[in-house]
Backbone as a ProteinNet text record, in pm:
[ID]
protein_1_A
[PRIMARY]
MRTRGRAANGIGGLIFFSRWLQAPLYLGLIVAQLIYVVVFLIELMHLAETVIADPAHIDEAQIMLAVLGLIDVVMIANLLIMVIIGGYETFVSRINLEHHPDQPEWLSHVNANVLKVKLAMAIIGISSIHLLKTFIEVGDLGAPNAGQDSITGQTYTGEGVFWQVMIHSVFIVSALALAWIDRASHSAPSAGPTPPQVAAGGAAAIPLTRALGTTGQSTSYTDEKHVPPTVTGHIVDGYFIPHTTT
[TERTIARY]
1139.2	1066.6	1157.1	1285.8	1377	1408.5	1424.7	1451.1	1332.7	1211.8	1092.2	1081.4	1117.8	1113.6	1212.5	1332	1429.5	1382.6	1320.6	1269.9	1159.5	1070.1	961.7	1017.3	1117.6	1177.8	1248.7	1313.5	1380.5	1283	1170.8	1069.8	1008.8	980.1	924.8	1019.2	1149.4	1247.3	1257.8	1248	1253.6	1132.6	1016.6	893.9	903.9	954	967.1	1068.4	1177.2	1278.9	1227.5	1125.1	1073.6	1011.6	986.2	929.7	1024.1	1154.8	1251.5	1239.4	1161.7	1137.7	1058	988.5	912.4	999.8	1119.6	1206.2	1234.2	1266.6	1286.6	1162.6	1044.8	921.5	913.3	947.2	944	1055.4	1170.2	1275.2	1230.1	1154.2	1098.7	999.9	921.4	828.4	902.9	1021.4	1102.3	1143.8	1180.1	1212.7	1090.5	972.7	850	823	852.8	834.9	930.4	1051.3	1146.6	1094.2	1031.4	971.1	860.7	780.6	673.5	730.3	845.9	910.8	947	999.6	1032.8	907.1	799.7	672.7	621.5	631.3	585.4	663.7	794.9	876.9	845.4	819.7	785.6	652.6	551.7	421.1	431.9	514.5	532.6	598.5	694.1	757.9	659.4	573.5	470.6	375.9	337.6	248.4	316	442.4	514.5	529.6	558.2	570.8	439	327.8	196.7	167.4	201.3	174.2	269.1	396.5	495.3	473	423.7	406.4	305.3	194.9	90.6	25.5	93.1	37.2	-88.1	-112.3	-230.8	-357.2	-344.2	-461.8	-448.3	-459.6	-449.4	-587.7	-598.7	-724.8	-731.7	-825.9	-835.4	-864.5	-952.2	-986.3	-865.9	-787.3	-669.3	-565.3	-546.5	-453.6	-503.2	-632.8	-688.5	-666.9	-687.5	-666.1	-519.1	-429.1	-286.5	-247.6	-302	-272.9	-331.2	-451.5	-510.2	-425.5	-366.1	-276	-153.9	-100.7	12.9	-27.1	-144.2	-192.2	-212.7	-259.9	-279.4	-147	-41.8	90.4	138.9	117.8	160.9	86.5	-43.4	-121.3	-82.7	-50.2	-1.6	134.2	219.5	347.5	326.7	228.2	195.2	147.8	69.3	23.6	141.9	238	357.2	436	446.6	519.6	452.3	320.4	249	266.2	262.7	279.9	422.6	522.2	661.9	695	671.8	710.2	618.3	486.9	393.4	397.6	407.6	412.7	540.5	652.9	780.2	778.4	727.5	720.9	626.7	518.1	417.4	452.5	505.7	518.7	663	762.4	900.8	981.4	1010.6	1094.7	1067.7	1094.2	1074.2	1180.2	1139.3	1230.5	1257.2	1381.6	1416.8	1415.1	1295.6	1278.8	1213.1	1242.1	1171.3	1186.2	1309.2	1334.9	1378.7	1347.8	1385.9	1293.3	1347.6	1260.8	1166.6	1199.8	1116	1027.3	1009.4	924.8	780.1	715.8	574.3	487.2	385.6	299.1	226	183.1	102.4	186	319.8	404.1	414.4	387.9	400.7	292.5	180.1	71.9	24.3	116.7	77	57.1	-46.1	-69.8	-146.2	-182.4	-247.7	-379.6	-459.2	-589.1	-572.5	-482.7	-459	-407.5	-318.3	-261.9	-370.1	-462	-569.6	-660.4	-691.7	-777.9	-709.5	-581.1	-509.3	-494.3	-471.3	-462.7	-597.3	-705.7	-838.5	-867	-827.8	-847.1	-763.1	-641.4	-557.6	-618	-672.1	-735.4	-857.7	-933.6	-1049.8	-1003.7	-892.3	-841.4	-800.1	-733.3	-694	-816.4	-913.9	-1037.1	-1111.3	-1106.3	-1173.4	-1108.8	-976.2	-908	-951.2	-954.8	-996.4	-1142.1	-1226.1	-1366.9	-1384.3	-1307	-1315.2	-1269.7	-1165.3	-1120.9	-1229.9	-1299.8	-1410.2	-1521.8	-1556.2	-1663.5	-1628.6	-1500.8	-1460.7	-1477.4	-1447.8	-1456.5	-1599.8	-1689.1	-1824.9	-1922.8	-1872.8	-1964.8	-2063.3	-2022.2	-2110.9	-2144	-2155.2	-2185.2	-2321.7	-2326.2	-2450.7	-2458.6	-2368.3	-2367.9	-2315.6	-2355.4	-2312.5	-2162.3	-2090.9	-1946	-1872	-1929	-1866.8	-1732	-1719.1	-1592.2	-1484.7	-1524.6	-1426.1	-1373.4	-1458.3	-1418.5	-1353.4	-1330.8	-1271.2	-1130.1	-1096.7	-965.5	-856.7	-881.7	-781.6	-793.1	-896.5	-915.2	-984.9	-1024.3	-1093.8	-1243.9	-1310.6	-1454.6	-1523.4	-1620.9	-1693	-1838	-1894.1	-2035.1	-2105.1	-2234.8	-2310.9	-2296.6	-2294.5	-2279.2	-2141.8	-2037.8	-1903	-1889.1	-1946.7	-1942.3	-2020.2	-2133.8	-2215.1	-2135.4	-2067.6	-1990.7	-1869.7	-1814.2	-1703.1	-1749.9	-1868.9	-1925.6	-1957.7	-2010.8	-2043.9	-1918.6	-1812.6	-1687.4	-1632.3	-1640.3	-1595.6	-1679.4	-1809.5	-1897	-1862.1	-1828.3	-1786.8	-1659.5	-1565.2	-1443.3	-1476.7	-1569.8	-1608.1	-1672.2	-1764.6	-1831.2	-1730	-1636.4	-1534.6	-1446.9	-1408.2	-1326.4	-1403.5	-1530.9	-1612.8	-1625.7	-1640.8	-1651.2	-1521.1	-1407.1	-1278.4	-1258.5	-1295.5	-1281.8	-1372	-1494.6	-1586.5	-1533.7	-1479.5	-1423.3	-1305.2	-1218.6	-1103.4	-1147.8	-1248.8	-1297.4	-1366.3	-1441.3	-1509.9	-1410.9	-1301	-1200.8	-1129.1	-1117.9	-1052	-1146.7	-1276.4	-1373.1	-1446.5	-1403.1	-1469.4	-1448.1	-1552.2	-1537.2	-1453.9	-1384.9	-1303.8	-1391.8	-1328.6	-1404.9	-1453.9	-1382	-1420.1	-1534.1	-1586.6	-1696.2	-1651.3	-1742.6	-1712.9	-1703.7	-1593.1	-1580	-1678.9	-1730.6	-1828.3	-1764	-1836.3	-1786.5	-1825.6	-1940.8	-1986.8	-2033.9	-1987.2	-2024.8	-2153.7	-2205.7	-2327.2	-2302.1	-2396.9	-2382.2	-2315.3	-2280.6	-2223	-2073.2	-2003.5	-1857.2	-1801.2	-1699.9	-1641.9	-1555.4	-1562.6	-1478.1	-1337.5	-1237.8	-1099	-1018.6	-941.4	-854.6	-754.6	-715.9	-625.6	-487.6	-450	-317.1	-313.4	-426	-431.4	-392.9	-332.2	-289.8	-410.7	-419.2	-528.8	-478.6	-346.9	-291.8	-283.8	-238.8	-227.1	-85.7	4.8	144.4	170.6	76.2	96	171.7	210.3	283.1	188.8	216.6	132.9	161.2	55	66.5	-23.5	22.3	-56.1	-118.2	-249.8	-321.4	-374.2	-352.6	-395.4	-515.2	-536.4	-655.5	-688.3	-794.6	-843.2	-748.5	-672.5	-587.6	-469.4	-437.3	-327.6	-372.5	-500.3	-550.8	-520.9	-475.6	-446.2	-565.3	-539.5	-650.3	-741.4	-695.2	-780.9	-886.5	-875.7	-970.5	-1038.9	-1170.5	-1245.9	-1331.1	-1351.4	-1432.5	-1421	-1453	-1444.6	-1402.1	-1355.7	-1302.1	-1401.9	-1431	-1522.2	-1455.6	-1428.6	-1374	-1248.2	-1158.7	-1033	-1039.3	-1154.5	-1168.7	-1197.9	-1130	-1155	-1263.4	-1372.9	-1485.9	-1487.4	-1448.8	-1445.3	-1585.2	-1596.4	-1722.2	-1736.1	-1855.9	-1881	-1915.3	-1873.7	-1904.9	-2014.6	-2107.3	-2217.7	-2205.9
3571	3601.3	3585.1	3632.7	3620.2	3473.7	3393.3	3250.7	3182.3	3219.6	3161.1	3198.7	3323.6	3365.3	3288.5	3263	3184.4	3041.5	2984.9	2847.5	2839.8	2939.3	2940.2	2954.7	3041.2	3057.5	2929.9	2861.8	2737	2629.6	2618.1	2518.4	2553.3	2682.4	2723.2	2695.7	2722.3	2693.1	2545	2462.1	2317.3	2268.2	2321.1	2282.8	2325.9	2446.6	2494.2	2410.5	2371.1	2288.9	2148.8	2103.7	1968	1947.7	2055.9	2040.8	1964.4	1965.4	1894.8	1744	1698.2	1554.8	1502	1591.7	1550.1	1534.7	1591.1	1584.6	1440.7	1346	1207	1146.3	1192	1140.5	1178.2	1302.9	1346.2	1279.5	1255.2	1180.2	1037.5	977.7	844.6	843.3	951.5	959.6	970.9	1031.8	1036.1	895.3	811.7	671.6	599.2	627.1	565	607.2	731.6	776.9	704.3	679.7	602.7	462	400.9	268	272.6	379.5	392	409.9	471.9	482.8	343.1	258.9	121.5	44.8	61.1	-5.8	39.2	168.6	220.2	157.1	149.7	91.5	-56.7	-129.2	-271.7	-288.3	-207.9	-216.3	-178.6	-79.8	-40.1	-150.9	-219.9	-332.4	-445.6	-474.4	-577.7	-540.1	-413.1	-368.9	-383.1	-344.7	-357.1	-503.7	-592.1	-735.1	-791.5	-747.2	-796.9	-756.4	-633.6	-586.2	-652.4	-665.9	-722.4	-872.5	-942.3	-1086.7	-1125.2	-1050.8	-1084.2	-955.3	-879.1	-749.8	-762.4	-880	-896.9	-917.6	-957.1	-982.1	-903.5	-775.6	-686.9	-667.8	-698.3	-679.2	-533.3	-459.3	-317	-292.4	-373.1	-354.9	-381.7	-482.9	-514.5	-403.1	-346.6	-235.1	-113.7	-89.4	24.4	12	-107.5	-128.7	-111	-156.2	-139.3	8.4	84.1	227.7	298.9	260.3	320.2	289.7	169.5	137	227.7	258.4	350.1	490.8	535.1	667.4	671.4	561.3	552.7	571.8	507.4	522.1	666.4	730.3	868.5	962.4	942.7	1030.8	1012.2	890.5	869.4	938.2	933.6	1003.8	1154.5	1207.6	1350.3	1382.8	1292.9	1312	1315.1	1226.7	1225.9	1355.8	1407.2	1533.1	1647	1654.4	1761	1748.7	1625	1606	1640	1597.4	1620	1768.8	1832.2	1972.9	2063.8	2046.6	2133.1	2114	1988.8	1963.1	2016.2	1997.1	2048.3	2200.9	2262.7	2409.2	2465.1	2393.3	2444.8	2418.1	2299.7	2259	2250.2	2248.5	2231.6	2358	2389.5	2504.4	2549.5	2675.5	2730.3	2677	2659.4	2619	2742.9	2785.1	2908.1	2884.2	2895.2	2879.3	3002.5	3117.9	3239.7	3272.2	3260.2	3294.9	3173.3	3054.3	2933.3	2915.6	2889.1	2878.1	2758.6	2656.2	2536.3	2533	2645.8	2648.7	2617.3	2520.3	2491.6	2613.3	2630.8	2748.8	2752.3	2636.7	2633.3	2653.6	2642.1	2654.1	2798.5	2896.4	3036.5	3078.9	3010.5	3047	2926	2834.3	2713.7	2745.1	2687.1	2690	2563.7	2551.3	2427.6	2405.2	2511.4	2496.1	2459.2	2528.5	2497.8	2355.8	2315.3	2180.3	2075	2098.4	2002.4	1990.2	2101.8	2097.4	2023.2	2050.3	1983.8	1834.3	1797.2	1655.7	1587.2	1656.1	1598.6	1578.2	1675	1660.3	1546.8	1529.9	1419.4	1284.7	1276.8	1152.3	1121.2	1223.8	1203.3	1149.8	1204.4	1154.2	1008.3	970.5	830.3	741.1	787.1	709.2	696.3	800	794.3	689.3	679.2	577.8	437.5	413.2	281.1	253.2	356	336.9	308	374	348.7	206.4	159.3	21.3	-76.9	-44	-130.3	-132.5	-16.4	-9.9	-90.6	-90.4	-171.5	-320.2	-358.4	-499.2	-546.7	-460.9	-505.1	-481.6	-475.1	-457.4	-571.9	-693.6	-810.1	-860	-766.8	-805.4	-873.9	-987.4	-1063.5	-1179.2	-1183.5	-1295.9	-1420.9	-1540.2	-1664	-1681.6	-1645.5	-1663.7	-1531.3	-1434	-1302	-1310.2	-1391.6	-1402.5	-1468.8	-1564	-1634.9	-1548.3	-1458	-1371.9	-1242.4	-1228.3	-1105	-1088.6	-966.9	-940.8	-951.2	-895.5	-896.5	-1017.9	-1098.2	-1215.6	-1187.6	-1062.5	-1026.8	-1045	-1075.9	-1095.7	-974.7	-919.1	-800.5	-837.7	-773.8	-790	-655.6	-661.6	-536.9	-453.7	-518.7	-445.7	-381.6	-454	-397.5	-276.1	-283.1	-169.5	-51.9	-80.7	25.7	101.1	28.4	94.1	166.9	118.1	190.3	324.4	324.6	449.7	544.2	490.4	573.3	635	558	611.2	721.3	700	802.8	929.9	914.5	1030.3	1104.6	1031.2	1095	1175.3	1121.9	1196.8	1329	1323.6	1444.7	1546.3	1501.8	1592.9	1653.6	1573.1	1624	1729.5	1704.8	1803.5	1933.1	1923.4	2043.4	2120.2	2048.1	2114	2184.9	2120.3	2184	2307.3	2298.6	2413.8	2528.4	2496.8	2601.1	2667.5	2587.5	2643.6	2733.8	2690.2	2772.3	2902.6	2896.2	3018.8	3109.8	3050.8	3133	3201.9	3134.2	3194.7	3310.3	3308.6	3417.5	3533.3	3504	3609.1	3660.8	3621.8	3670.4	3819.3	3897.7	4042.2	4077.9	4189.1	4236.6	4289	4309.6	4354.3	4495.8	4578.8	4718.6	4734.4	4857.8	4882.7	4868.7	4829	4811.4	4946.2	4975.2	5105.5	5119.5	5239.8	5260	5243.1	5185.9	5165.7	5281	5341.4	5450.9	5562.3	5682.3	5795.7	5856.6	5951.7	6020.6	6095.6	6091.2	6158.6	6073.5	5947.8	5857.6	5858.1	5931.8	5934.8	5811.1	5751.4	5629.5	5662	5575.9	5591.7	5546.4	5628.1	5601.5	5574.5	5463.1	5439.7	5552.7	5578.8	5689.4	5666.9	5540	5511.7	5522.2	5554.6	5564.2	5705	5717.3	5847.5	5928.9	6054.3	6141.6	6265.5	6288.2	6407.7	6393.3	6497.3	6499.2	6470.4	6440.2	6416.5	6273.1	6182.6	6042.6	5964.9	6027.3	5959.4	5919.6	5804.6	5756.1	5837.1	5883.3	5965.4	5909.3	5908	5859.4	5978.3	5976.7	6084.9	6036.6	6115	6076.7	6155.9	6272.6	6349.1	6444.5	6519.1	6599.6	6712.9	6765.8	6879.4	6841.6	6708.4	6665.7	6634.3	6637.4	6610.4	6731.1	6710.7	6824.7	6918.4	7048.1	7144.6	7128.9	7060.3	7042.6	6935.5	6861.3	6755.4	6788.7	6792.2	6820.5	6700.6	6680.3	6568.7	6551.7	6431.8	6403.1	6258.5	6227.2	6095.8	6020	5895.5	5808.8	5672.5	5632.6	5499.5	5469.3	5568.3	5544.7	5558.9	5598.5	5617.4	5763.6	5818.8	5954.6	5954.4	6025.9	6031.3	6167.9	6176.6	6307.7	6360.9	6491.6	6557.5	6563.2	6543.1	6549.9	6691.1	6723.9	6857.6	6844.6	6934.5	6931.1	7043.4
3279.4	3156.4	3034	3049	2936.6	2907.5	3016.9	2997.5	2931.4	2972.9	2912.8	2765.9	2732.9	2593.2	2508.7	2561.3	2486.4	2467.6	2570.8	2558.5	2454	2456.1	2357.1	2216.2	2199.6	2067.2	2023	2119.4	2085.2	2041.5	2115.1	2077.2	1942.1	1922.4	1793.2	1678.7	1701.7	1596.5	1567.2	1671.6	1651.3	1573.3	1607.6	1535	1389.2	1365.2	1227.4	1149	1217.2	1151.4	1121.4	1194.6	1175	1037.7	965.4	830.5	738.6	770.8	687.6	702.5	801.1	811.5	692.6	621	504.4	380	383.5	265.2	221.2	313.6	268.1	203.8	245.2	184.4	37	5.7	-134.2	-214.8	-152.8	-221.1	-250.3	-157	-181.1	-295.5	-310.4	-423.5	-555.7	-554	-675.8	-715.9	-617.1	-645.3	-701	-643.3	-693.7	-838.2	-871.1	-1009.4	-1103.8	-1057.1	-1137.3	-1163	-1062.6	-1080	-1184.3	-1183.9	-1283.3	-1423.6	-1435.7	-1566	-1617.1	-1529	-1567.1	-1606.4	-1529.1	-1561.4	-1697.8	-1726.7	-1855.6	-1970.5	-1956.2	-2062.5	-2083	-1974.4	-1986.2	-2058.3	-2019.6	-2085.2	-2232.5	-2263.8	-2403.3	-2484	-2424.2	-2492.4	-2517.4	-2419.1	-2438.5	-2551.1	-2557.7	-2664.8	-2800.9	-2809.1	-2935.6	-2975.8	-2881.3	-2911.7	-2962.2	-2902.3	-2946.4	-3090.4	-3125.4	-3260.9	-3361.2	-3324.6	-3417.5	-3437.6	-3333.7	-3342.6	-3449.3	-3457.5	-3555.7	-3602.9	-3688.3	-3730.9	-3816.1	-3874.2	-3958.7	-3877.1	-3753.4	-3670	-3538.2	-3550.1	-3433.7	-3373.2	-3245.6	-3174.9	-3128.5	-3186.1	-3154.8	-3007.9	-2949.8	-2808.5	-2719	-2753.3	-2674.4	-2684.1	-2805.1	-2822	-2744.1	-2749	-2677.6	-2527.3	-2473.5	-2330.6	-2293.3	-2382.7	-2355.1	-2355.1	-2450.3	-2455.7	-2333.9	-2293.5	-2173.2	-2049.8	-2047.6	-1936.9	-1935.4	-2055.1	-2062.8	-2017.9	-2060.6	-2018.6	-1867.7	-1812.7	-1667.8	-1594.3	-1644	-1581.6	-1591.2	-1707	-1725.6	-1630.9	-1614.8	-1527.5	-1381.1	-1342.6	-1205.4	-1187.3	-1291.1	-1283.6	-1271.8	-1345.4	-1332.4	-1191.3	-1134	-996.2	-899.7	-922.4	-837.2	-849.9	-972.7	-992.9	-916.5	-924.5	-854.1	-703.5	-652.5	-508.4	-466.3	-546.2	-509.5	-512.5	-627.3	-641.9	-561	-578.8	-508.4	-357.3	-312.6	-169.2	-106.4	-172.3	-119.5	-114.6	-221.9	-227.2	-122	-93.8	-1.5	143.8	174.8	314.4	364.6	275.8	321.7	297.3	173.3	142.7	-0.1	-25.3	-158.7	-254.5	-379.9	-486.2	-571.3	-578.6	-649.8	-800.7	-859	-1003.8	-1063.8	-1004.4	-1042.4	-1190.4	-1243.5	-1383.8	-1464.7	-1416	-1489	-1609.7	-1729.2	-1848.1	-1843.9	-1766.2	-1759.7	-1636.3	-1569.6	-1450.3	-1487.7	-1420.7	-1450.5	-1425.3	-1508.8	-1498.7	-1365.8	-1317	-1195.9	-1070	-1081.1	-962.9	-914.9	-1003.5	-965.4	-867.1	-863.9	-771.9	-691.6	-661.8	-589.6	-442.1	-385.2	-241.2	-206	-79.2	-35.7	-108.6	-128.3	-194.1	-341.1	-410.7	-552.4	-568	-477.4	-485.4	-465.3	-372	-348.8	-470.6	-534.8	-653.1	-766.8	-789.4	-897.7	-870.6	-745.6	-712.2	-734	-696.8	-717.2	-865.9	-949.5	-1093.4	-1149.9	-1098.1	-1144.6	-1105.6	-984.1	-940.2	-1026.1	-1063.9	-1151.6	-1287.5	-1339.4	-1467	-1459	-1350.1	-1332.9	-1319.5	-1241.7	-1226.1	-1359	-1441.8	-1572.3	-1661.5	-1655.8	-1735.8	-1692.7	-1562.4	-1512.8	-1548.8	-1540.9	-1574.2	-1722.5	-1807.2	-1951	-1983.5	-1916.4	-1935.2	-1894	-1786.5	-1742.3	-1845.1	-1900.2	-1999.4	-2124.4	-2162.3	-2277.9	-2246.8	-2124.6	-2085.2	-2069.7	-2022.8	-1987.2	-2100.4	-2223.4	-2334.9	-2347.4	-2305.2	-2310.6	-2170.3	-2075.1	-1937.5	-1931.3	-1868.3	-1856.9	-1953.4	-2051.3	-2145.1	-2075	-2120.1	-2052.2	-2047.5	-2152.9	-2157	-2148.3	-2075.5	-2066.2	-1998	-1894.4	-1822.8	-1905.4	-1990.7	-2071.8	-2185.5	-2237.6	-2348.7	-2302.4	-2174.3	-2122.4	-2175.7	-2217.4	-2275.8	-2169.9	-2054.4	-1947.6	-1857.4	-1876.7	-1793.3	-1661.3	-1637.7	-1514.9	-1532.5	-1421.3	-1422.8	-1361.1	-1431.1	-1384.9	-1355.7	-1255.9	-1221.6	-1230.1	-1244.9	-1252	-1126	-1010.8	-884.6	-874.7	-919.8	-915	-1004.7	-1126	-1217.1	-1159.2	-1094.9	-1034.4	-928.6	-841.3	-736	-791.1	-900.9	-962.3	-1017.6	-1078.3	-1128.1	-1011.6	-901.9	-786.6	-725.5	-714.4	-659.3	-750	-881.1	-974.8	-959.8	-940.1	-919.8	-791.5	-687.8	-561.7	-582.3	-661.3	-692	-761.6	-856.3	-930	-836.4	-753.1	-659.8	-562.6	-516	-423.6	-491	-617.1	-688.1	-710.1	-745	-761.8	-631.1	-520.8	-389.9	-354.7	-379.7	-351.8	-438.4	-567.4	-656.5	-611.9	-567.8	-521.1	-394.3	-302.8	-179.1	-210.3	-302.9	-339.7	-404.3	-490.5	-555	-454.8	-362.2	-262.1	-169.5	-137.5	-49.2	-117	-250.9	-321.3	-350.5	-362.8	-394.9	-273.1	-151.8	-30.9	-16.7	15.9	29.7	151	142.4	254.1	365.4	484.1	599.6	583.6	507.3	491.4	393.9	379	286.9	142.8	57.1	-84	-150.7	-221.3	-284.8	-397.9	-420.2	-527.2	-662.9	-754.6	-889.4	-981.7	-957.7	-1041.8	-952.1	-975.8	-894.6	-946.3	-869.2	-909.9	-1039.5	-1127.9	-1255.3	-1360	-1326.2	-1423.5	-1429.9	-1342	-1343.9	-1276	-1334.2	-1278.2	-1157.7	-1053.8	-935.5	-968.3	-935.5	-972.2	-846.8	-840.4	-723.6	-707.7	-583.5	-556.8	-614.2	-639.1	-693.7	-844.7	-904.6	-1050.6	-1095.2	-1209.9	-1259.9	-1301.1	-1249.9	-1286.7	-1359.8	-1358.8	-1420.5	-1570.9	-1634.8	-1780.4	-1826.5	-1732.1	-1769.4	-1809.6	-1784.8	-1819.9	-1716	-1602.4	-1497.6	-1386	-1325.1	-1216.1	-1090.8	-1024.6	-904.7	-798.2	-674.5	-562.4	-490.9	-471.7	-406.1	-272.2	-168.7	-35.1	12.4	-38.8	-3	-118	-102.6	-213.3	-250.6	-154.4	-185.9	-273.8	-283	-368.4	-510.5	-536.5	-670.4	-758.2	-883.2	-970.9	-980.9	-993.6	-995.7	-1115.1	-1221.3	-1337.8	-1315.6	-1205.1	-1175.1	-1043.3	-1042.1	-920.2	-885.8	-757.5	-712.5	-563.9	-515.6	-374	-354.6	-233.8	-201.5	-115.7	-155.9	-80.9	-66.7	59.2	88.7	7.8	-1.8	-70.6	-220.5	-276.5	-420	-448.7	-552.5	-594.1	-701.8	-674.1	-765.7	-831.8	-958.7	-1025.5	-1051.1	-1046.1	-1080.4	-1230.4	-1278.1	-1423.2	-1461.3	-1580.2	-1633.3	-1737.6	-1733.4	-1829.6	-1929.3
[MASK]
++++++++++++++++++++++++++++++++++++++++++++++++++++++++++++++++++++++++++++++++++++++++++++++++++++++++++++++++++++++++++++++++++++++++++++++++++++++++++++++++++++++++++++++++++++++++++++++++++++++++++++++++++++++++++++++++++++++++++++++++++++++

């Protein structure tokens, strides 16, 4: 039995240690983020060259598409940050940033459900950017020379735009479903009975850990005999219900 227990503990320790196999994956995503930084700088240089080359004839639609491309790169970089930091914190090891001034706000309460919702919202933002770029391009969809006048040189069809909108809608529905599941899991009632909120006669039910004395200090009460004599009432499901005076 002792040998079997040691073997089980050894296997369990090996399985737990295997989480570090994901560490190279997150390091690889950091490299991918560095590549996106290079892509962003290249796109920004192209945009600046376009404006400087002929500032008197700036095509607003072309500038808008270039800016949307830059925003797209930034949102993908944000997605990478959430996956790297949130995924490492959730599945590999804790990051000791308890009192760091630059700690992200969402990292203090990150878990698998929160991470999934935030990733879904980031994907919706990226999809929205691509959909907006499509809408700018398909303003003359159906015209005889629509493909020739395309700013990006891409050809769009009504069916392709329809499916792009449908995919974007599926992303939205999926994010709403994940958010609802996360909210339902946090608001699920406990197995025990629900404590009363208002006692008979209109007196509010007070948790036992709340201060009831007149000294201003917090006191924990475990039964009725520990309640100060100036307060009378009874205990129901862990809540002290004071008697009202008329």
